N, C-alpha and C positions, 0 to 999 in steps of 0.2 A: 323694798320688800318684793316688788314685782320682778325686779332684776334678778334677785336671788332665786326666786321661784323659777324663772326662765332658765337660769344656769343649771339648777337642779334637774329640771325636766330634760334639758339638752344632755346632761351627763347620763341620766337614766337611759336615754335613747342611744347614746354613742357607745357606752360600755358593752352592752350585749353584742352590738355589731362588731366591735373590735375583737371581742373574745371569740366569736364565731368565725371570724376571718383568719384567726391565728391557730389553726389546728396543727399539732405537732406532727413531725414526719412519721412517727411511730403509730399514728392513729389507724393506719391500714397496713396490711401485709405488703402491698406494692410500694407504699410510701417508705416503709422500712427498708425494703430491698433497694430502692432508688437512692435513698440517703446513704446506705452502706456502700454501694458502688461509688457514689460521688465522693465519699470520705476516703475510700481506697485510692481512687484516681488522684485525689488531692494530696495523697501520701500523708494523711493525718491519722496516725495510729490511735490516738486517744478517741477521736470521733468514730473510727472504724469499729473499735471494740464496744462502743456505747450502743451499737445496734445488735450486739450478740449476747447470748445468754452467758451466765457466769462460767459454765463449764464447756463452752464451745471449743471444739477440737481437743477436748479433754485436757485443756490447759487453763491455768488461772488467768485472770485478767492481766495481771502484771507480766506473766510469761508471754501472753499474746501481744501485748504492747511492745515488749522487747523484740519479739520475733518480727512483727510488722516493721518496726523501726530499722532493724538490721536489713530486712528485705528491701525497704525503700531506699536505704543508703547504697546498696549494691546493685539493685536492679536498674536496667536501662529505663529511659523515659517511656511512658506508655499513656494511652488514652483509650476510651471506650466510645464507640459510636454505634449507630443502628441498633440501639437497645430495644428489645421487645420482651415484655414480661407477660407470662401467661399463667393465670391461676389454674393449677391442676386440681386442687381441692381446697375447700375452706369450710371450717366449722366456726363456732363461737370462740374456740380456744386454740385452734391449730390451722395451719395452712401449708400448702406446698406450692411453690412457684418455680416455673421453668424460665430460665433467662437465656435468650439468644442475643448475641452481640458480636460486633467486630472489634477485635483487639488490634490496636496499632502500636507497634513497638519501634522506637527510634534508638538505634545504637550506632555510635561512630558515624553519624550522619546518614546512615542507611535506614530506610523505613520498611517495615514488614507488616502486612495486614493479614490477619487470620480470623476466620469466622469461628466463634466458640459458643459452647452451650454449657450450662450448669444448672443444677436444680438445688433449691434451698428449702428447708423446712423451717417453719416459724411457729412459735407458741406465744400465747398472750400471757404476759406477766404484769400484774398490777395495772391492767388497762393498756399496756403498751405491747406492740408486736415486736418480738425479738427473734433473730435468726438463731436456730438451735442446731442446725446441721447443714452441711454443704456436701454435695456429691455430683 
């Protein structure tokens, strides 16, 4: 009986710790943007669109998946370094983030590095931050 009680107490203490330590990538605007960029660099179309709103780029999810898959198949190899995310504005339900990064493109053995910037708008949908616009 004492052993069962100890096991139950241990479980009660461990479960909240494990839940708190596993926050989803979409819990914050920056988390969403980082996950979106990581999915794009990994050339994972399904994951990339999971961080976007349903009508992102005025296309359906299926259309965006197809577009990303075609782009990933034909594009040269690329990576992103020196990523800096700056929150330009944030409310309880919307945010704007500026992204500065270095894009490294490798094609036919030649590497090209370019400093790039873009800005994304995010909205909170059912408790998750999703990218709603890119410019």
